[in-house]
C-alpha positions in Angstrom: -14.0 -24.9 13.3 -11.5 -23.0 15.5 -12.0 -19.2 15.5 -10.6 -16.1 17.2 -11.6 -12.5 17.9 -9.5 -9.5 16.6 -8.5 -7.2 19.4 -8.7 -3.4 19.1 -5.0 -3.5 18.2 -5.6 -5.9 15.4 -4.2 -8.9 17.3 -5.5 -12.4 17.4 -4.8 -15.5 19.4 -4.2 -18.5 17.2 -6.0 -21.5 18.8 -3.8 -24.2 20.2 -5.2 -26.8 17.7 -4.0 -24.5 14.8 -0.6 -23.7 16.4 0.0 -27.5 16.7 -1.1 -28.1 13.2 1.2 -25.4 11.9 4.1 -26.5 14.2 4.5 -22.9 15.5 5.5 -21.9 19.0 5.8 -18.6 20.9 8.3 -16.3 19.1 7.8 -17.9 15.7 6.8 -15.7 12.8 3.8 -16.4 10.6 2.8 -15.0 7.2 -0.5 -14.3 5.6 -0.5 -15.3 1.9 -3.4 -14.5 -0.5 -3.9 -17.3 -3.0 -6.9 -17.8 -5.2 -9.1 -15.4 -3.2 -8.3 -17.1 0.1 -6.0 -15.8 2.8 -3.6 -18.5 4.2 -1.8 -18.5 7.5 1.5 -20.4 7.5 4.9 -20.4 9.2 7.0 -17.6 7.8 9.6 -18.8 5.4 13.1 -17.4 6.0 15.6 -16.6 3.4 16.9 -19.6 1.5 19.8 -21.4 3.1 22.8 -20.7 0.8 24.3 -24.1 1.7 21.3 -26.2 0.4 22.9 -26.5 -3.0 25.9 -28.3 -1.4 23.8 -30.9 0.4 25.3 -34.3 -0.5 28.5 -32.8 -2.0 30.7 -34.5 0.5 29.9 -37.8 -1.1 31.8 -36.7 -4.2 35.1 -36.6 -2.4 37.3 -39.4 -1.1 40.0 -37.4 0.6 40.4 -34.2 2.6 42.7 -32.8 0.0 39.9 -33.1 -2.6 37.6 -31.2 -0.3 40.2 -28.5 0.3 40.8 -28.1 -3.4 37.0 -27.8 -4.0 36.8 -25.1 -1.3 39.7 -23.2 -2.9 38.0 -23.3 -6.3 34.7 -22.0 -4.8 36.5 -19.1 -3.1 38.4 -18.3 -6.3 35.1 -18.3 -8.3 33.5 -16.0 -5.6 36.4 -13.6 -5.8 36.1 -13.4 -9.6 32.4 -12.5 -9.4 33.1 -9.8 -6.9 35.5 -8.0 -9.2 
């Protein structure tokens, strides 16, 4: 089982085998999550991508005019919520 030693500054080196398993590289952030009495190390999850809800929306349009109309509607709805 891979292990590491905590330095006097509280730092650890994540073994290569674990970095590969997590898919992390230098500069990536990780987070420690406590679940069910265990502490889990995982890649940090960034804020949710605001465009995820629109994935696949392009399939609903058959012309560029329809896309532009949809964008205008979205902008108008956003303007209404800001007021």
